[in-house]
C-alpha positions, 0 to 999 in steps of 0.5 A: 322252461321254468321261470321265476314268478314273483307275486308282487303287483306291478308298480310305477311305470309297470303298473297295471291300469284297469281302465274299463269297468268290471262286470258288476258283482252280484251283491248280497240281498239285505232283508229285514230281520224276522220277528225273532231278530235273526236274519234269514239265511241267504238263498243259494244264489245270494251268498258269497262266491268262494274260490273252487276248481269246479262250480255248479251254475244254478238256475237262479244265478244271474249273468253277473253272478255266473261271471263272478263265479268264473272269476273265482274258478281257480286251479287245484294245487296239482293243476297249478304245479302242472301249468308251471311245468311248461314243456313235457316231452312225449315218448311214443315207443312201442310195437309201432316203432318196429312195424313202421305204423302209427296205429297198430292192429292188436294182432302183432306178435310181441316178439316183434318188439325187440330193441337191442337196448333201451337207453332211457338215460339218453332219452332223459338227457335229450329231453332235459336239453330241450328244457322239458320238466316232465316226460310222458311215456306211451305205456299202451297205445291203441294196439294194446301192446303193454310196455311193462309185464302186466298180469292181465294180458298176454300182449306185453313185454313179458313175451318179448325178447329179454322181457324189458320192463320199459315203464320201470326203467323209464320212471327210474331214469326220469326221477334220477334226472329230476323230471316229473313223470306222466304215463299214457294208457290208451283206453282203446285196445285193438288187442282186446277186440272180440275175436268173432267180431274181428273175423267178420270185420276182416271179411267185410274189409276184403269184400270192400277192397274187392269192390274197389272202395277206399279203405280207412287206415284201421282197415288197411292195417287189419287187412295187412294182418289178415290171418292173425287174431287179436292178441288179447282176451276179447274184452273190448266192447264184448257186451259183458255185464257190469258186476261187482269186481275187486281191485286188484283182481289177484291172479294165480301166484300173484306176488301182491297177495300178502301185501293186499291181505295185510293192508300194505296195498289197498283193496276195494270193490268196483262195478265194471264190465270185463274191459273196465275191470281190465283197464282199472287193474292196469291203472292199479298196477301203474299207480301202485308199482310205478307211481305216484305219477304227475299226469295220466293221459287218457287218449280219446281216440277209438280207431274202430268206432266207424267199424261198429265196435265201441266200449262204454267206459265207466269213466267216473269210476276210473277218475275215482280210482285214480284219485284214490290211488294217486290224489295229485295225479292230473288226468288228461281229459279228466275232471280237475285235470287238463284238456286237449288244445284241439289240434295236433299242431302244438298251437293254442288259441290266441284267446285261450281260457283255462276256465271253461263251461260244461253242460254235464258233470265233468266227472261223468265224461271224458273231455270235461263235457266240452263240445266237439272234442275241444276243437271249437275256436271259442270255448271260454268267452262270456257268451259260452259261460252264459249259454243256457246249456252251461251247468258247470264251470271248471278250471281246465287248462290246455295241453298242446301236443305236437310231434318233432317228426311228422309221425308220432312213432319214429320212422327213419324216412322222416325228418325232425322240425328245426329249432326255429320251428320249435321255438315258434311253436313254444311261443304259440303254445306256452306263450298262449296259456297252454303247456307244450307236449312235444313228442320225440320218439326213440328209434328201433335201436332204443335211442333218440336219433342224433338229428332229433337230439340236435333239434331238441338241444337247439330248441332248448338253447334258443328258449334259454337265450331268449327267455332266460333273461328278463331285460326289465329285471323283475319289473323295472328297466335299468335304463334304455332297453331294446326288446322284441318279446313281452311276457305277461302272466296272471297269478293263478291263485286268483284264477284267470280274469283278464279279458282284454289288455294293451302293452305300452312302451315309453320312448324318448321324450316320455311319450307312451305308445301302444306296442301290443295288445290281446285278450287272454293272459292266463299262466303266461302270454308271450307277445312277439313284436313286429320289430324290436323296440327301444324304450325306458319303460313298459306298462300293461293296461287291463282294458276288461276283466272279470274281476280285479286282475292279479298280474305278475311283473311284465318281462321283456326279452330280445330274440336271437339272432337279433334283427335290425333295431327300430326305435320307437321315436317320440310322437311317432304313430306305432302300428299295432302288434298282433298278439302272438305274431312272429317278429 
């Protein structure tokens, strides 16, 4: 949920006390004047470090200068706005909803997608009840079925009963509900698998089954659909040549022809193979017909990679096209965008950095150049920043995705997570410097199941009851307070700098005792205490930082239901709280 973010630095009992020396910053080198009396220009590793969302690490950069650069990596305006939208509702809806699958084959009949109605208004009410500030729709999942009438494939809702433009209805409903919009467009596309390759692959699967060998999920799905061919035009991984193409690629009878001709719609050339041209044309359709949008989600999964079919994506051109058509769109897995947290459990690291290193230009790859698909336990420590492979630093915040039910698409036999479990995930994602991407999928009736709505509503209520009220009232306690949650944050206009901190509370008698501690803070850090604490003041001590820290006022909260209260007596030894642990 949204919360106020006052910019005032903490004062008095809530002051931020920096008690450890900061890493020395690189000082400019002073040289003697030349014979002409002019000072020579500083070298590339001697000038001032200016804030930016992406920086290059030069061979001449000292370790201290690299850390200084990291301390000055800051989000773009779009990234900062994205991080303030702490909860996004994910909507998996499509062909899999009607086949009971998670990954489709791409050979499904569009007529199978047949919801009796699509109650997008009900979806938005459920998402708002959960506290979501943004929504995200799977326009095209890996099976390649498209939820709007695209001009570039026969595998769309245009061939479904009623020809429903789900994307159009979704975007309109979201805007009317005051929600920001994200769209998911899978790069992998089973409907576009080459037909001859697919036929050979299915035969190989049959032989594998006959030999009693285990089948992968994509193999089992393909075997179940044997006798059917991919529904598209065979463009994914077909080895076609990269040539000059025009965006948009107008089709016969294209209703945009006049707008392109007179400049109302942009037109430009790209270099692409068959599939990249198809994908870019869909990006163009989405951003010019339904955009601009706040986030575009590029999933990295390829169900057919192990079968030997791959498509080499021209991602730099993708990113440049997106930036050209919708400059403020934040791209999941894109440069100056957002990254996967590294799991699908909705749990962020206890040490979660938004500043990450890369060995390659982030504009040239998916996933920002992070190794092991962002799954490493450590992706932003000093050791990682100072690794010899680091050539770029970037602002790259985490998005923690999780589904309300075990599957991403709705399956009637599954049950949703409880509000208490969702609250736990909120504190371990939003409360650990990540955004929570919570999937709540509609069912075959075109509505979100009542049990799911109840869980979402209970979750939203719990967040509001606990975090909707700050017991410190903006940084100063009105008297003695009892709390079991502490909230911290950094002013992201200055980047993310805190490396280690401690939280202390003042009990009766004026004695300060440590009640919690941790490493990173970032946009938001929630510390769940082992038991409620009663005190008349709280303060944060920054023990290590990459540069002068800029904290927002500390907040204190009491969770519901209220457990038994334990005070912090004067002179008592307080056990150390583990950051992020449940109370």
